[in-house]
The first five atom37 places (N, CA, C, CB, O) and aatype in JSON, in Angstrom:
{
  "aatype": [20, 20, 20, 20, 20, 20, 20, 20, 20, 20, 20, 20, 20, 20, 20, 20, 20, 20, 20, 20, 20, 20, 20, 20, 20, 20, 20, 20, 20, 20, 20, 20, 20, 20, 20, 20, 20, 20, 20, 20, 20, 20, 20, 20, 20, 20, 20, 20, 20, 20, 20, 20, 20, 20, 20, 20, 20, 20, 20, 20, 20, 20, 20, 20, 20, 20, 20, 20, 20, 20, 20, 20, 20, 20, 20, 20, 20, 20, 20, 20, 20, 20, 20, 20, 20, 20, 20, 20, 20, 20, 20, 20, 20, 20, 20, 20, 20, 20, 20, 20, 20, 20, 20, 20, 20],
  "atom_mask": [
    [1, 1, 1, 1, 1],
    [1, 1, 1, 1, 1],
    [1, 1, 1, 1, 1],
    [1, 1, 1, 1, 1],
    [1, 1, 1, 1, 1],
    [1, 1, 1, 1, 1],
    [1, 1, 1, 1, 1],
    [1, 1, 1, 1, 1],
    [1, 1, 1, 1, 1],
    [1, 1, 1, 1, 1],
    [1, 1, 1, 1, 1],
    [1, 1, 1, 1, 1],
    [1, 1, 1, 1, 1],
    [1, 1, 1, 1, 1],
    [1, 1, 1, 1, 1],
    [1, 1, 1, 1, 1],
    [1, 1, 1, 1, 1],
    [1, 1, 1, 1, 1],
    [1, 1, 1, 1, 1],
    [1, 1, 1, 1, 1],
    [1, 1, 1, 1, 1],
    [1, 1, 1, 1, 1],
    [1, 1, 1, 1, 1],
    [1, 1, 1, 1, 1],
    [1, 1, 1, 1, 1],
    [1, 1, 1, 1, 1],
    [1, 1, 1, 1, 1],
    [1, 1, 1, 1, 1],
    [1, 1, 1, 1, 1],
    [1, 1, 1, 1, 1],
    [1, 1, 1, 1, 1],
    [1, 1, 1, 1, 1],
    [1, 1, 1, 1, 1],
    [1, 1, 1, 1, 1],
    [1, 1, 1, 1, 1],
    [1, 1, 1, 1, 1],
    [1, 1, 1, 1, 1],
    [1, 1, 1, 1, 1],
    [1, 1, 1, 1, 1],
    [1, 1, 1, 1, 1],
    [1, 1, 1, 1, 1],
    [1, 1, 1, 1, 1],
    [1, 1, 1, 1, 1],
    [1, 1, 1, 1, 1],
    [1, 1, 1, 1, 1],
    [1, 1, 1, 1, 1],
    [1, 1, 1, 1, 1],
    [1, 1, 1, 1, 1],
    [1, 1, 1, 1, 1],
    [1, 1, 1, 1, 1],
    [1, 1, 1, 1, 1],
    [1, 1, 1, 1, 1],
    [1, 1, 1, 1, 1],
    [1, 1, 1, 1, 1],
    [1, 1, 1, 1, 1],
    [1, 1, 1, 1, 1],
    [1, 1, 1, 1, 1],
    [1, 1, 1, 1, 1],
    [1, 1, 1, 1, 1],
    [1, 1, 1, 1, 1],
    [1, 1, 1, 1, 1],
    [1, 1, 1, 1, 1],
    [1, 1, 1, 1, 1],
    [1, 1, 1, 1, 1],
    [1, 1, 1, 1, 1],
    [1, 1, 1, 1, 1],
    [1, 1, 1, 1, 1],
    [1, 1, 1, 1, 1],
    [1, 1, 1, 1, 1],
    [1, 1, 1, 1, 1],
    [1, 1, 1, 1, 1],
    [1, 1, 1, 1, 1],
    [1, 1, 1, 1, 1],
    [1, 1, 1, 1, 1],
    [1, 1, 1, 1, 1],
    [1, 1, 1, 1, 1],
    [1, 1, 1, 1, 1],
    [1, 1, 1, 1, 1],
    [1, 1, 1, 1, 1],
    [1, 1, 1, 1, 1],
    [1, 1, 1, 1, 1],
    [1, 1, 1, 1, 1],
    [1, 1, 1, 1, 1],
    [1, 1, 1, 1, 1],
    [1, 1, 1, 1, 1],
    [1, 1, 1, 1, 1],
    [1, 1, 1, 1, 1],
    [1, 1, 1, 1, 1],
    [1, 1, 1, 1, 1],
    [1, 1, 1, 1, 1],
    [1, 1, 1, 1, 1],
    [1, 1, 1, 1, 1],
    [1, 1, 1, 1, 1],
    [1, 1, 1, 1, 1],
    [1, 1, 1, 1, 1],
    [1, 1, 1, 1, 1],
    [1, 1, 1, 1, 1],
    [1, 1, 1, 1, 1],
    [1, 1, 1, 1, 1],
    [1, 1, 1, 1, 1],
    [1, 1, 1, 1, 1],
    [1, 1, 1, 1, 1],
    [1, 1, 1, 1, 1],
    [1, 1, 1, 1, 1],
    [1, 1, 1, 1, 1]
  ],
  "atom_positions": [
    [[-75.64, 158.63, 91.47], [-75.79, 158.25, 92.87], [-74.86, 157.15, 93.14], [-77.21, 157.86, 93.22], [-75.05, 156.04, 92.64]],
    [[-73.85, 157.41, 93.92], [-72.75, 156.5, 94.08], [-72.81, 155.66, 95.35], [-71.49, 157.25, 94.05], [-71.9, 154.87, 95.61]],
    [[-73.85, 155.82, 96.12], [-74.0, 155.06, 97.37], [-75.3, 154.14, 97.24], [-74.11, 156.09, 98.65], [-76.38, 154.61, 96.86]],
    [[-75.12, 152.91, 97.55], [-76.23, 151.93, 97.41], [-76.35, 151.09, 98.68], [-76.0, 150.99, 96.17], [-75.38, 150.49, 99.14]],
    [[-77.52, 151.06, 99.22], [-77.71, 150.35, 100.55], [-78.95, 149.44, 100.5], [-77.86, 151.4, 101.76], [-79.97, 149.75, 99.88]],
    [[-78.81, 148.32, 101.18], [-79.91, 147.41, 101.48], [-80.23, 147.74, 102.96], [-79.52, 145.83, 101.23], [-79.36, 147.72, 103.83]],
    [[-81.52, 148.05, 103.2], [-81.95, 148.47, 104.5], [-83.02, 147.5, 105.06], [-82.48, 149.9, 104.44], [-83.87, 147.02, 104.32]],
    [[-82.94, 147.24, 106.37], [-83.9, 146.4, 107.04], [-84.18, 146.93, 108.45], [-83.39, 144.96, 107.09], [-83.3, 147.31, 109.22]],
    [[-85.5, 146.92, 108.73], [-86.02, 147.31, 110.07], [-87.06, 146.26, 110.51], [-86.66, 148.78, 110.04], [-87.45, 145.4, 109.72]],
    [[-87.5, 146.35, 111.75], [-88.45, 145.41, 112.24], [-89.78, 145.52, 111.58], [-88.6, 145.56, 113.67], [-90.51, 144.53, 111.47]],
    [[-90.13, 146.73, 111.13], [-91.44, 146.95, 110.47], [-91.39, 148.35, 109.75], [-92.65, 146.88, 111.55], [-90.43, 149.1, 109.9]],
    [[-92.4, 148.66, 109.02], [-92.42, 149.89, 108.3], [-92.35, 151.17, 109.23], [-93.68, 149.92, 107.47], [-91.73, 152.18, 108.88]],
    [[-92.95, 151.07, 110.33], [-92.96, 152.16, 111.26], [-91.5, 152.54, 111.69], [-93.84, 151.79, 112.48], [-91.14, 153.7, 111.85]],
    [[-90.72, 151.47, 111.88], [-89.35, 151.68, 112.28], [-88.49, 152.33, 111.16], [-88.76, 150.36, 112.69], [-87.56, 153.1, 111.42]],
    [[-88.86, 151.95, 109.87], [-88.17, 152.54, 108.7], [-88.55, 154.04, 108.6], [-88.56, 151.77, 107.36], [-87.71, 154.89, 108.29]],
    [[-89.84, 154.32, 108.88], [-90.32, 155.73, 108.84], [-89.58, 156.53, 109.95], [-91.91, 155.81, 109.04], [-89.12, 157.64, 109.69]],
    [[-89.47, 156.0, 111.13], [-88.79, 156.64, 112.27], [-87.32, 156.87, 111.89], [-88.91, 155.76, 113.58], [-86.78, 157.92, 112.21]],
    [[-86.65, 155.89, 111.21], [-85.26, 156.1, 110.91], [-85.03, 157.11, 109.78], [-84.65, 154.8, 110.55], [-84.04, 157.85, 109.82]],
    [[-85.9, 157.15, 108.79], [-85.73, 157.99, 107.61], [-86.91, 158.82, 107.37], [-85.45, 157.18, 106.42], [-87.52, 158.65, 106.31]],
    [[-87.34, 159.75, 108.24], [-88.47, 160.59, 108.02], [-88.28, 161.57, 106.85], [-88.77, 161.33, 109.27], [-89.24, 162.1, 106.29]],
    [[-87.04, 161.79, 106.5], [-86.74, 162.65, 105.35], [-87.22, 162.05, 104.0], [-85.23, 162.9, 105.29], [-87.25, 162.75, 102.98]],
    [[-87.57, 160.79, 104.0], [-88.09, 160.13, 102.82], [-89.63, 159.99, 102.82], [-87.45, 158.79, 102.71], [-90.18, 159.15, 102.1]],
    [[-90.28, 160.81, 103.62], [-91.74, 160.79, 103.74], [-92.28, 162.16, 103.34], [-92.18, 160.41, 105.19], [-91.63, 163.18, 103.54]],
    [[-93.43, 162.15, 102.8], [-94.16, 163.44, 102.48], [-95.68, 163.19, 102.59], [-93.78, 163.97, 100.98], [-96.19, 162.07, 102.51]],
    [[-96.32, 164.3, 102.79], [-97.79, 164.22, 102.9], [-98.41, 164.67, 101.57], [-98.32, 165.13, 104.1], [-98.05, 165.72, 101.03]],
    [[-99.31, 163.89, 101.05], [-100.02, 164.22, 99.81], [-101.07, 165.3, 100.09], [-100.7, 162.93, 99.2], [-101.32, 165.63, 101.25]],
    [[-101.66, 165.83, 99.1], [-102.69, 166.84, 99.22], [-103.88, 166.27, 100.02], [-103.14, 167.34, 97.82], [-104.55, 167.03, 100.71]],
    [[-104.16, 165.02, 99.95], [-105.24, 164.4, 100.65], [-104.91, 164.04, 102.07], [-105.65, 163.21, 99.93], [-105.73, 163.43, 102.77]],
    [[-103.72, 164.43, 102.52], [-103.32, 164.17, 103.9], [-102.68, 162.79, 104.15], [-104.5, 164.31, 104.78], [-102.29, 162.48, 105.27]],
    [[-102.59, 161.94, 103.1], [-101.98, 160.66, 103.28], [-100.44, 160.74, 103.12], [-102.58, 159.67, 102.28], [-99.9, 161.28, 102.16]],
    [[-99.8, 160.19, 104.1], [-98.32, 160.21, 104.09], [-97.8, 159.07, 103.22], [-97.76, 160.1, 105.55], [-98.24, 157.93, 103.32]],
    [[-96.85, 159.41, 102.38], [-96.27, 158.33, 101.48], [-94.74, 158.48, 101.42], [-96.89, 158.42, 99.99], [-94.14, 159.47, 101.83]],
    [[-94.16, 157.38, 100.85], [-92.68, 157.41, 100.69], [-92.3, 158.32, 99.49], [-92.11, 155.95, 100.47], [-93.0, 158.36, 98.48]],
    [[-91.18, 159.04, 99.63], [-90.64, 159.74, 98.5], [-89.74, 158.76, 97.84], [-89.91, 161.06, 98.88], [-88.72, 158.4, 98.42]],
    [[-90.04, 158.33, 96.69], [-89.2, 157.25, 96.1], [-88.12, 157.75, 95.1], [-90.12, 156.24, 95.38], [-87.28, 156.98, 94.64]],
    [[-88.16, 159.05, 94.77], [-87.07, 159.54, 93.95], [-86.96, 161.06, 94.07], [-87.27, 159.12, 92.49], [-87.9, 161.79, 94.38]],
    [[-85.65, 161.47, 93.77], [-85.35, 162.89, 93.8], [-83.93, 163.04, 93.26], [-85.49, 163.48, 95.27], [-83.3, 162.1, 92.77]],
    [[-83.47, 164.29, 93.36], [-82.13, 164.58, 92.85], [-81.06, 163.94, 93.71], [-81.92, 166.09, 92.78], [-79.99, 163.64, 93.18]],
    [[-81.26, 163.71, 94.97], [-80.26, 163.18, 95.86], [-80.44, 161.66, 96.15], [-80.31, 163.96, 97.16], [-79.5, 161.0, 96.58]],
    [[-81.6, 161.14, 95.91], [-81.81, 159.76, 96.36], [-82.89, 159.1, 95.5], [-82.19, 159.73, 97.86], [-83.73, 159.77, 94.9]],
    [[-82.84, 157.73, 95.48], [-83.81, 156.87, 94.93], [-84.1, 155.88, 95.93], [-83.39, 156.26, 93.67], [-83.17, 155.24, 96.43]],
    [[-85.38, 155.66, 96.3], [-85.78, 154.76, 97.39], [-86.8, 153.79, 96.93], [-86.3, 155.53, 98.57], [-87.8, 154.18, 96.32]],
    [[-86.57, 152.46, 97.24], [-87.53, 151.41, 96.88], [-88.0, 150.73, 98.12], [-86.91, 150.38, 95.91], [-87.34, 149.82, 98.63]],
    [[-89.17, 151.16, 98.65], [-89.65, 150.43, 99.89], [-90.25, 149.1, 99.52], [-90.72, 151.26, 100.66], [-91.37, 149.05, 99.01]],
    [[-89.55, 148.03, 99.77], [-89.93, 146.7, 99.39], [-90.99, 146.07, 100.29], [-88.73, 145.86, 99.38], [-91.97, 145.5, 99.81]],
    [[-90.79, 146.16, 101.57], [-91.63, 145.55, 102.56], [-91.11, 144.15, 102.98], [-93.04, 145.45, 102.01], [-89.9, 143.93, 103.0]],
    [[-91.97, 143.26, 103.31], [-91.55, 141.94, 103.78], [-91.18, 141.14, 102.53], [-92.7, 141.21, 104.63], [-91.67, 141.39, 101.43]],
    [[-90.3, 140.17, 102.74], [-89.8, 139.28, 101.67], [-90.23, 137.83, 102.0], [-88.21, 139.39, 101.53], [-90.34, 137.45, 103.17]],
    [[-90.47, 137.03, 100.96], [-90.69, 135.62, 101.08], [-89.41, 134.89, 101.38], [-91.32, 135.08, 99.84], [-88.45, 135.02, 100.61]],
    [[-89.35, 134.16, 102.42], [-88.18, 133.34, 102.85], [-88.31, 131.97, 102.16], [-88.12, 133.18, 104.47], [-87.36, 131.5, 101.53]],
    [[-89.48, 131.35, 102.28], [-89.74, 130.03, 101.72], [-91.07, 130.21, 100.96], [-89.81, 128.85, 102.86], [-92.08, 130.57, 101.56]],
    [[-91.05, 129.96, 99.59], [-92.26, 130.13, 98.83], [-93.45, 129.15, 99.21], [-91.9, 129.95, 97.38], [-93.22, 128.06, 99.73]],
    [[-94.66, 129.56, 98.95], [-95.77, 128.72, 99.21], [-95.76, 127.48, 98.3], [-97.04, 129.5, 99.04], [-95.17, 127.51, 97.22]],
    [[-96.39, 126.44, 98.71], [-96.63, 125.29, 97.89], [-98.08, 125.35, 97.47], [-96.31, 123.97, 98.63], [-98.98, 125.47, 98.29]],
    [[-98.29, 125.26, 96.12], [-99.62, 125.44, 95.57], [-99.9, 124.23, 94.65], [-99.74, 126.81, 94.78], [-99.06, 123.82, 93.85]],
    [[-101.13, 123.67, 94.81], [-101.41, 122.5, 93.99], [-101.88, 122.98, 92.6], [-102.5, 121.59, 94.68], [-101.96, 124.18, 92.31]],
    [[-102.18, 122.01, 91.78], [-102.6, 122.34, 90.34], [-103.83, 123.16, 90.22], [-102.82, 121.08, 89.55], [-104.02, 123.88, 89.25]],
    [[-104.71, 123.04, 91.23], [-105.94, 123.87, 91.28], [-105.72, 125.28, 91.8], [-106.97, 123.2, 92.15], [-106.66, 126.07, 91.85]],
    [[-104.5, 125.6, 92.18], [-104.21, 126.91, 92.71], [-104.46, 127.11, 94.17], [-104.96, 127.87, 91.99], [-104.4, 128.22, 94.7]],
    [[-104.75, 125.98, 94.83], [-104.96, 126.11, 96.23], [-103.62, 126.0, 97.03], [-105.96, 125.05, 96.69], [-102.74, 125.21, 96.69]],
    [[-103.51, 126.81, 98.09], [-102.29, 126.82, 98.87], [-102.28, 125.64, 99.79], [-102.14, 128.12, 99.65], [-103.15, 125.47, 100.64]],
    [[-101.24, 124.8, 99.61], [-101.04, 123.55, 100.4], [-100.24, 123.94, 101.65], [-100.27, 122.39, 99.55], [-100.59, 123.57, 102.77]],
    [[-99.21, 124.67, 101.43], [-98.4, 125.24, 102.5], [-98.15, 126.71, 102.26], [-97.08, 124.49, 102.63], [-97.61, 127.08, 101.21]],
    [[-98.54, 127.58, 103.23], [-98.35, 128.97, 103.01], [-96.88, 129.37, 102.96], [-99.04, 129.72, 104.06], [-96.03, 128.67, 103.5]],
    [[-96.59, 130.45, 102.33], [-95.3, 131.01, 102.3], [-94.81, 131.39, 103.7], [-95.29, 132.19, 101.4], [-95.6, 131.76, 104.57]],
    [[-93.51, 131.29, 103.9], [-92.91, 131.74, 105.16], [-92.25, 133.1, 104.8], [-91.84, 130.65, 105.76], [-91.42, 133.19, 103.9]],
    [[-92.64, 134.12, 105.52], [-92.11, 135.44, 105.3], [-90.87, 135.66, 106.25], [-93.23, 136.52, 105.54], [-90.72, 135.0, 107.28]],
    [[-90.03, 136.61, 105.86], [-88.81, 136.93, 106.6], [-89.33, 137.61, 107.91], [-87.79, 137.9, 105.75], [-88.82, 137.3, 108.99]],
    [[-90.3, 138.48, 107.83], [-90.85, 139.15, 109.03], [-90.21, 140.48, 109.3], [-90.69, 138.26, 110.24], [-90.29, 140.99, 110.42]],
    [[-89.59, 141.05, 108.34], [-88.92, 142.39, 108.48], [-89.28, 143.27, 107.31], [-87.36, 142.24, 108.55], [-89.73, 142.78, 106.27]],
    [[-89.1, 144.61, 107.47], [-89.36, 145.58, 106.43], [-88.04, 145.85, 105.67], [-89.97, 146.91, 107.04], [-87.04, 146.23, 106.28]],
    [[-88.05, 145.65, 104.36], [-86.85, 145.84, 103.6], [-86.99, 147.02, 102.6], [-86.49, 144.55, 102.87], [-88.08, 147.32, 102.11]],
    [[-85.85, 147.67, 102.31], [-85.88, 148.7, 101.33], [-84.53, 148.79, 100.66], [-86.29, 150.02, 101.95], [-83.53, 148.33, 101.22]],
    [[-84.47, 149.39, 99.47], [-83.21, 149.63, 98.8], [-83.07, 151.19, 98.7], [-83.16, 148.89, 97.34], [-84.06, 151.88, 98.43]],
    [[-81.94, 151.69, 98.89], [-81.64, 153.14, 98.8], [-80.43, 153.41, 97.98], [-81.45, 153.73, 100.15], [-79.36, 152.85, 98.25]],
    [[-80.54, 154.25, 97.0], [-79.33, 154.78, 96.28], [-79.36, 156.25, 96.63], [-79.35, 154.52, 94.64], [-80.43, 156.85, 96.68]],
    [[-78.2, 156.82, 96.86], [-78.14, 158.25, 97.18], [-76.77, 158.82, 96.84], [-78.47, 158.48, 98.67], [-75.77, 158.11, 96.69]],
    [[-76.77, 160.17, 96.74], [-75.45, 160.82, 96.5], [-74.77, 161.08, 97.88], [-75.63, 162.2, 95.67], [-75.35, 160.87, 98.94]],
    [[-73.55, 161.54, 97.79], [-72.82, 161.79, 98.98], [-73.42, 162.76, 99.99], [-71.57, 162.25, 98.61], [-73.3, 162.56, 101.2]],
    [[-74.07, 163.82, 99.48], [-74.66, 164.84, 100.38], [-75.81, 164.26, 101.11], [-75.11, 166.1, 99.61], [-75.97, 164.57, 102.29]],
    [[-76.68, 163.39, 100.49], [-77.78, 162.77, 101.18], [-77.24, 161.76, 102.24], [-78.72, 162.07, 100.17], [-77.75, 161.7, 103.36]],
    [[-76.23, 161.01, 101.88], [-75.7, 160.04, 102.81], [-75.06, 160.79, 104.03], [-74.66, 159.12, 102.09], [-75.25, 160.39, 105.18]],
    [[-74.34, 161.81, 103.75], [-73.75, 162.58, 104.81], [-74.73, 163.17, 105.85], [-72.98, 163.67, 104.21], [-74.53, 163.16, 107.07]],
    [[-75.8, 163.69, 105.24], [-76.87, 164.31, 106.09], [-77.61, 163.2, 106.89], [-77.92, 165.14, 105.18], [-78.2, 163.5, 107.93]],
    [[-77.6, 161.97, 106.44], [-78.46, 160.88, 107.05], [-77.6, 159.7, 107.44], [-79.59, 160.4, 106.04], [-78.1, 158.6, 107.63]],
    [[-76.34, 159.92, 107.56], [-75.37, 158.8, 107.8], [-75.74, 157.92, 109.01], [-73.97, 159.38, 108.02], [-75.79, 156.7, 108.86]],
    [[-75.97, 158.47, 110.14], [-76.19, 157.71, 111.3], [-77.51, 156.82, 111.17], [-76.27, 158.67, 112.51], [-77.53, 155.66, 111.57]],
    [[-78.54, 157.41, 110.6], [-79.75, 156.66, 110.4], [-79.59, 155.54, 109.4], [-80.83, 157.56, 109.96], [-80.04, 154.42, 109.63]],
    [[-78.92, 155.85, 108.26], [-78.74, 154.82, 107.23], [-77.82, 153.71, 107.8], [-78.13, 155.44, 105.9], [-78.14, 152.52, 107.7]],
    [[-76.74, 154.09, 108.36], [-75.83, 153.05, 108.96], [-76.49, 152.15, 109.98], [-74.65, 153.72, 109.63], [-76.18, 150.96, 110.07]],
    [[-77.42, 152.73, 110.76], [-78.13, 151.93, 111.82], [-79.03, 150.85, 111.32], [-78.94, 152.83, 112.66], [-79.37, 149.91, 112.04]],
    [[-79.46, 150.99, 110.02], [-80.46, 150.05, 109.48], [-79.88, 149.33, 108.15], [-81.84, 150.86, 109.16], [-80.56, 148.5, 107.55]],
    [[-78.7, 149.69, 107.78], [-78.12, 149.04, 106.56], [-77.68, 147.64, 106.91], [-76.9, 149.86, 105.99], [-77.16, 147.38, 108.0]],
    [[-77.89, 146.75, 105.98], [-77.4, 145.39, 106.1], [-76.44, 145.07, 104.93], [-78.58, 144.39, 106.13], [-76.42, 145.78, 103.92]],
    [[-75.7, 144.05, 105.08], [-74.85, 143.64, 103.91], [-75.69, 143.16, 102.84], [-73.85, 142.56, 104.26], [-76.66, 142.44, 103.08]],
    [[-75.37, 143.54, 101.64], [-76.09, 143.17, 100.43], [-76.08, 141.65, 100.31], [-75.47, 143.84, 99.17], [-75.02, 141.04, 100.41]],
    [[-77.22, 141.02, 100.11], [-77.29, 139.57, 99.89], [-76.53, 139.14, 98.66], [-78.71, 139.13, 99.78], [-76.45, 139.86, 97.67]],
    [[-75.98, 137.93, 98.74], [-75.29, 137.37, 97.58], [-76.3, 137.11, 96.46], [-74.54, 136.05, 97.96], [-75.94, 137.29, 95.29]],
    [[-77.49, 136.72, 96.73], [-78.52, 136.5, 95.72], [-79.78, 137.32, 96.19], [-78.85, 134.91, 95.54], [-80.68, 136.8, 96.85]],
    [[-79.78, 138.61, 95.8], [-80.89, 139.44, 96.28], [-82.23, 139.06, 95.58], [-80.57, 140.96, 96.04], [-82.28, 138.66, 94.42]],
    [[-83.32, 139.23, 96.39], [-84.64, 138.91, 95.89], [-85.26, 140.07, 95.08], [-85.54, 138.56, 97.05], [-86.16, 139.87, 94.26]],
    [[-84.74, 141.29, 95.33], [-85.16, 142.49, 94.65], [-83.92, 143.23, 94.23], [-86.08, 143.37, 95.55], [-83.03, 143.44, 95.06]],
    [[-83.82, 143.62, 92.97], [-82.72, 144.41, 92.52], [-83.23, 145.65, 91.69], [-81.76, 143.51, 91.69], [-84.36, 145.68, 91.2]],
    [[-82.36, 146.61, 91.58], [-82.69, 147.79, 90.8], [-82.69, 147.45, 89.34], [-81.73, 148.93, 91.09], [-81.85, 146.66, 88.89]],
    [[-83.56, 147.99, 88.6], [-83.65, 147.78, 87.17], [-82.69, 148.62, 86.43], [-85.01, 148.05, 86.7], [-82.64, 148.56, 85.21]]
  ]
}
């Protein structure tokens, strides 16, 4: 898979709207992300911590974490998947951060 993207939307619903091809319904009727296949690998990250929480020695939160407030995901895909979903991917792709908080293993 020679295409790699960092994706960001306002919330998970917006990511679902942009990439419905990465959703499937389970036997119990619950809709889930398709995280891997022959054409793509998808990591739905969710919101990210912008500023970590401050916690005292007893484990109590002194200052809560500040979240980015957006839904993030990573996508790797082959050329055929990208070509079929180019407009959607390009509309939510962001420049890869210099120091990413989540990376592919």
